[in-house]
C-alpha positions, 0 to 999 in steps of 0.5 A: 355121832359126828360125820365130817363131810369136808372142812365146811360141812358135817352131819351130826346126831342127837337122840332126836334128830340128824343135824346139818352143821356148818363150820364158822371160822370166825367163831372157830366152831360148828354151827347147827343149821338144820335138824332132820328126822332121818339120816336120808333126809339129812343127806338129801337136805345137805346136798340140796342146800349145797347145790342151791349155794353153789353159785352156778349160773347155768344149768350145765354148771348146776349139773356139774356142781350137783355131780361133784357134791354127790361124789363128795358126799358118797366118798365122805360117808363111805369113809366115815361108815367104814371107820365106824364099822372098824371100831 
């Protein structure tokens, strides 16, 4: 399974784990960054990773970034799940 979150991040799976992938434009490919045992752990880990990398310099900015990331993940996963259910 491959669930694209945005142009930079995606979640995928193999028979053993869920994988966080990051797009690497210089190589024109998705690069695997982390392997998690459950879908929930993968989503949580991706959200936390993106918050840490957000560049926020104040608590207010971090909270704003966290809300934006949550909204984006929710929307991306809802769309992907709806598409999967239609197949």
